C-alpha positions as CSV (number, residue, x, y, z in Angstrom):
1,X,-150.1,24.1,77.7
2,X,-153.2,22.8,79.2
3,X,-154.2,22.9,82.7
4,X,-157.5,22.4,85.0
5,X,-158.1,26.8,84.2
6,X,-157.6,26.3,80.2
7,X,-160.5,27.2,78.4
8,X,-161.7,24.4,75.7
9,X,-164.7,24.1,73.5
10,X,-167.3,21.7,75.5
11,X,-171.0,22.3,77.3
12,X,-169.3,24.2,80.4
13,X,-167.2,26.9,80.6
14,X,-164.0,26.8,82.7
15,X,-163.0,28.4,85.7
16,X,-160.7,27.7,88.1
17,X,-161.9,26.2,91.6
18,X,-164.3,28.7,93.5
19,X,-165.0,30.9,90.3
20,X,-168.7,30.7,89.1
21,X,-168.8,29.8,85.3
22,X,-169.9,32.3,82.7
23,X,-173.2,30.4,81.6
24,X,-175.4,27.4,83.1
25,X,-175.0,23.7,82.0
26,X,-177.8,22.8,80.0
27,X,-179.6,19.3,79.8
28,X,-181.6,19.0,76.3
29,X,-184.2,21.8,76.7
30,X,-183.9,22.5,80.7
31,X,-182.0,25.0,82.2
32,X,-180.3,23.3,85.3
33,X,-179.0,25.8,87.9
34,X,-175.3,25.5,88.6
35,X,-173.9,24.8,91.6
36,X,-172.5,28.2,92.5
37,X,-176.2,29.3,92.9
38,X,-177.1,26.4,95.5
39,X,-177.2,26.4,98.9
40,X,-174.2,25.7,100.7
41,X,-172.0,26.4,98.0
42,X,-170.1,28.6,99.7
43,X,-169.8,26.1,103.2
44,X,-168.6,23.4,101.4
45,X,-166.1,25.6,99.3
46,X,-162.8,23.4,99.5
47,X,-164.2,20.4,100.7
48,X,-163.9,16.8,99.5
49,X,-167.1,15.1,98.6
50,X,-167.0,11.7,97.5
51,X,-169.7,10.7,94.8
52,X,-170.9,6.8,94.0
53,X,-171.2,6.5,90.5
54,X,-173.6,3.6,89.4
55,X,-176.8,2.2,88.2
56,X,-179.1,3.4,85.7
57,X,-176.8,6.5,85.4
58,X,-173.9,4.2,83.8
59,X,-175.8,3.0,81.3
60,X,-178.1,5.5,79.8
61,X,-176.1,8.3,78.0
62,X,-177.8,11.6,78.6
63,X,-177.8,10.3,83.0
64,X,-173.9,9.6,82.0
65,X,-173.4,12.9,80.2
66,X,-175.8,15.2,82.7
67,X,-173.8,13.2,86.0
68,X,-170.6,14.9,84.0
69,X,-171.5,17.9,84.1
70,X,-172.5,17.8,87.8
71,X,-169.1,16.6,89.0
72,X,-167.7,19.7,87.3
73,X,-170.2,21.8,88.3
74,X,-169.1,20.6,92.2
75,X,-165.3,21.5,90.9
76,X,-166.2,24.9,89.5
77,X,-168.3,25.9,93.1
78,X,-165.1,25.0,94.4
79,X,-165.6,22.1,95.7
80,X,-163.3,19.0,95.3
81,X,-164.9,16.0,94.2
82,X,-163.7,12.2,94.0
83,X,-165.6,9.8,91.9
84,X,-166.0,5.8,92.7
85,X,-167.5,4.1,89.9
86,X,-169.3,0.8,89.8
87,X,-169.8,-1.2,86.4
88,X,-172.2,-4.1,87.9
89,X,-174.3,-4.2,84.3
90,X,-171.4,-3.8,82.1
91,X,-169.4,-6.6,83.7
92,X,-172.6,-8.8,83.6
93,X,-173.1,-8.2,80.2
94,X,-169.5,-9.1,79.4
95,X,-169.5,-12.4,81.6
96,X,-172.6,-13.0,79.4
97,X,-170.4,-12.5,76.0
98,X,-167.9,-14.8,77.7
99,X,-170.6,-17.4,78.7
100,X,-169.5,-17.1,82.2
101,X,-171.7,-17.9,85.3
102,X,-173.0,-14.4,86.9
103,X,-174.4,-15.2,90.4
104,X,-174.5,-13.0,93.7
105,X,-174.9,-13.8,97.0
106,X,-175.5,-11.2,100.1
107,X,-176.0,-8.7,97.4
108,X,-172.3,-8.9,96.3
109,X,-171.1,-11.0,93.1
110,X,-169.3,-13.9,93.4
111,X,-166.1,-13.5,91.9
112,X,-164.1,-16.3,90.9
113,X,-160.5,-15.9,89.5
114,X,-161.9,-15.7,85.6
115,X,-164.2,-13.3,86.8
116,X,-161.8,-11.5,88.3
117,X,-160.1,-11.0,84.9
118,X,-163.2,-9.4,83.5
119,X,-164.1,-7.1,86.2
120,X,-160.1,-5.5,86.2
121,X,-160.7,-5.3,82.5
122,X,-164.3,-3.6,82.3
123,X,-163.9,-1.5,85.0
124,X,-160.6,-0.2,84.7
125,X,-160.5,-0.2,80.5
126,X,-164.1,0.2,79.4
127,X,-166.1,1.8,82.5
128,X,-163.3,4.2,84.1
129,X,-161.9,5.6,80.5
130,X,-165.7,6.5,79.6
131,X,-166.3,8.5,82.4
132,X,-163.4,9.8,82.3
133,X,-163.9,10.9,78.9
134,X,-167.0,12.7,80.0
135,X,-165.8,14.5,82.2
136,X,-162.4,15.9,80.0
137,X,-165.2,16.6,77.3
138,X,-165.6,19.6,79.6
139,X,-161.9,20.6,80.0
140,X,-158.5,18.7,81.4
141,X,-160.6,17.9,84.8
142,X,-160.2,14.0,85.3
143,X,-157.9,11.3,85.8
144,X,-158.7,7.8,86.6
145,X,-157.1,5.2,89.0
146,X,-157.5,1.7,90.7
147,X,-157.6,1.1,94.1
148,X,-154.5,-1.1,93.2
149,X,-152.2,2.2,91.8
150,X,-150.1,3.4,94.4
151,X,-151.4,0.8,96.9
152,X,-154.4,3.5,97.1
153,X,-156.7,0.4,98.8
154,X,-155.6,-3.0,100.5
155,X,-158.2,-5.8,100.9
156,X,-158.6,-8.9,102.6
157,X,-161.3,-11.1,101.6
158,X,-164.7,-10.8,102.5
159,X,-166.8,-13.4,103.9
160,X,-170.6,-13.6,103.5
161,X,-173.3,-15.5,104.9
162,X,-177.2,-16.2,103.7
163,X,-179.5,-17.4,105.8
164,X,-177.3,-17.5,109.1
165,X,-175.0,-19.8,106.9
166,X,-171.6,-19.0,105.7
167,X,-171.3,-18.9,101.9
168,X,-167.8,-18.2,99.6
169,X,-168.3,-15.6,97.2
170,X,-164.8,-15.6,96.0
171,X,-162.2,-12.9,95.2
172,X,-164.4,-10.2,97.2
173,X,-162.4,-7.6,99.3
174,X,-163.2,-5.9,102.3
175,X,-161.4,-2.9,102.5
176,X,-158.8,-2.5,104.9
177,X,-156.6,0.2,104.5
178,X,-156.7,3.4,102.1
179,X,-153.4,4.8,101.3
180,X,-154.8,8.1,99.6
181,X,-151.3,10.5,98.8
182,X,-152.0,9.7,95.1
183,X,-155.6,11.1,95.5
184,X,-154.8,14.4,97.5
185,X,-152.2,14.8,94.9
186,X,-154.3,14.7,92.2
187,X,-156.8,16.8,94.5
188,X,-154.3,19.7,95.0
189,X,-153.3,19.7,91.3
190,X,-157.0,20.8,90.7
191,X,-158.0,17.3,89.2
192,X,-160.9,15.2,89.3
193,X,-159.8,11.4,90.7
194,X,-161.4,8.6,89.4
195,X,-161.8,5.7,91.3
196,X,-162.2,2.3,90.0
197,X,-163.5,-0.6,93.2
198,X,-160.2,-3.3,92.4
199,X,-158.1,-3.2,95.9
200,X,-154.8,-5.4,96.0
201,X,-154.0,-7.7,99.3
202,X,-151.6,-8.4,101.3
203,X,-151.6,-12.2,100.1
204,X,-151.0,-11.3,96.5
205,X,-154.5,-11.4,95.1
206,X,-156.1,-9.2,93.8
207,X,-160.1,-8.2,95.0
208,X,-163.3,-6.9,93.4
209,X,-164.4,-4.4,96.2
210,X,-168.2,-3.4,96.1
211,X,-168.2,0.4,94.9
212,X,-170.2,1.8,97.5
213,X,-167.8,0.3,100.2
214,X,-165.0,1.5,98.1
215,X,-166.3,4.9,98.2
216,X,-167.3,4.9,101.9
217,X,-163.8,3.6,103.2
218,X,-162.4,6.3,100.5
219,X,-164.5,9.1,102.0
220,X,-163.4,8.4,105.8
221,X,-159.3,8.0,104.9
222,X,-159.7,11.3,102.6
223,X,-162.1,13.4,105.5
224,X,-164.7,13.9,103.2
225,X,-167.9,16.1,103.9
226,X,-170.0,13.9,102.4
227,X,-170.5,11.0,100.6
228,X,-173.5,10.6,97.9
229,X,-174.2,7.5,96.6
230,X,-176.5,7.2,93.5
231,X,-178.8,4.2,92.8
232,X,-181.8,3.2,90.5
233,X,-184.3,3.3,93.8
234,X,-185.5,7.1,95.4
235,X,-183.9,6.3,98.8
236,X,-184.6,3.6,101.7
237,X,-188.1,2.2,102.0
238,X,-189.7,2.2,104.9
239,X,-191.8,-0.4,104.5
240,X,-190.8,-2.1,101.4
241,X,-192.9,-3.9,99.1
242,X,-195.5,-2.8,101.0
243,X,-195.2,1.2,100.7
244,X,-193.0,3.2,98.5
245,X,-192.8,6.0,101.2
246,X,-188.8,6.8,101.4
247,X,-187.1,7.6,104.6
248,X,-186.1,10.9,104.6
249,X,-183.4,11.0,107.5
250,X,-181.8,8.6,109.9
251,X,-178.9,8.6,112.4
252,X,-176.1,6.1,112.4
253,X,-177.9,4.0,115.4
254,X,-181.3,3.9,113.5
255,X,-179.9,2.6,110.5
256,X,-177.6,0.1,112.4
257,X,-181.1,-1.2,113.7
258,X,-182.5,-1.8,110.2
259,X,-179.1,-3.0,108.8
260,X,-180.3,-6.6,109.5
261,X,-183.4,-6.5,107.3
262,X,-182.6,-4.8,104.4
263,X,-182.8,-6.3,100.9
264,X,-179.9,-7.1,99.3
265,X,-179.5,-4.8,96.9
266,X,-179.4,-1.7,99.4
267,X,-177.6,-3.6,102.4
268,X,-174.2,-2.7,100.5
269,X,-175.2,1.1,100.1
270,X,-176.7,1.7,103.9
271,X,-173.7,-0.2,104.9
272,X,-171.5,1.9,103.4
273,X,-173.3,4.9,104.1
274,X,-173.4,3.8,107.7
275,X,-169.4,3.2,107.8
276,X,-169.2,6.5,106.9
277,X,-170.5,8.8,109.6
278,X,-169.2,6.6,111.7
279,X,-166.0,7.4,110.6
280,X,-166.1,11.0,110.9
281,X,-167.8,12.0,107.1
282,X,-170.8,14.3,108.7
283,X,-173.5,13.6,106.1
284,X,-174.1,10.2,103.8
285,X,-176.6,10.6,101.5
286,X,-178.6,8.0,99.0
287,X,-179.9,9.6,95.5
288,X,-181.8,8.3,92.6
289,X,-179.6,8.2,89.6
290,X,-182.5,8.1,87.5
291,X,-183.0,11.8,88.1
292,X,-181.0,13.9,85.9
293,X,-178.6,16.4,88.0
294,X,-179.7,14.6,91.2
295,X,-176.5,14.6,92.3
296,X,-176.3,18.7,92.9
297,X,-179.3,17.9,95.1
298,X,-177.8,15.2,96.1
299,X,-174.6,17.2,98.1
300,X,-176.3,20.7,98.5
301,X,-179.9,20.6,99.0
302,X,-180.5,20.7,103.0
303,X,-183.8,18.9,102.4
304,X,-183.3,17.3,99.3
305,X,-184.3,14.0,97.5
306,X,-183.4,10.4,98.8
307,X,-181.8,9.2,102.2
308,X,-179.7,11.2,104.1
309,X,-177.8,9.1,107.2
310,X,-176.0,11.3,109.7
311,X,-174.0,10.8,112.9
312,X,-175.7,9.9,116.4
313,X,-176.7,13.4,118.0
314,X,-174.0,14.0,120.9
315,X,-174.9,13.2,124.3
316,X,-174.5,16.6,126.1
317,X,-171.9,16.2,129.2
318,X,-172.9,17.7,132.4
319,X,-171.1,20.9,133.5
320,X,-167.7,20.8,135.0
321,X,-168.0,22.4,138.7
322,X,-165.5,25.7,138.4
323,X,-162.2,24.7,140.6
324,X,-161.4,27.5,143.1
325,X,-158.6,28.4,140.1
326,X,-161.8,28.8,137.7
327,X,-162.8,31.4,139.6
328,X,-162.5,35.1,139.5
329,X,-160.1,36.5,141.7
330,X,-160.7,39.9,143.3
331,X,-158.2,41.8,140.6
332,X,-160.1,40.0,137.7
333,X,-163.2,42.1,139.7
334,X,-161.5,45.6,139.7
């Protein structure tokens, strides 16, 4: 009978969470450092890390494989990874094939009822199956579920504005509730949950949820230590398009001030990071998913690639004067 610690033929050896694998993962001819060898591995043991998988890494077979290796490495190092995946390129390709309109407003896909049928089919029937398969090439780790399953995510219709005017983006949802029981049960069983960003509504509708924002909501609900968002750029550019300098680190307050002026593609990613750290996640990082094994650096490196968002520093409180009962008594002095 198989279990999370069962050894099978695959790219990585298998160990129970917290044990170091016997060999190092390899990508092509390059040797990749295992997660257990990287800084903070011990500090993060037992912590939950939510990863949003999207961008080029989803359609490049080599990057898809190395991402799966990285996720399993996190598991080997004793972390509890949860993957939330997008599927934009695959959805657009299927819509084109079916001769249905592909349109975006405010960085979000306009989702008609016909589009929603395609979204559900592609996300849970294609993209999730491929990702679960890539992870399970290394052992019996991954289990897929949709935000619809066990009422994991509940959403309402999300409003959108362009140039100050409201626009109708259809069945696009805003997550307003997360039921974590199913995800926690998988984590406790030593599995890696792979979640599709489709949510149910109290109104009976099914909603397409932006994967960045779905990952953020799930990270907050799970009390995750960090959120890592893979994308197709190096991070948040300081002065795009005039400069490609990446902002390495900023606080929630600093990001909040920048948010209204961000490009539509980066807006939901940084909005997700902001919501995460304001919801209790210790750090959120946007990293370039086009770089092999970017996930390991995004989780572990203190001065790693991409843009890191952290909570605002706490305002030091004034010292509380000692009351008479706080003062040492004569007996205490004796």
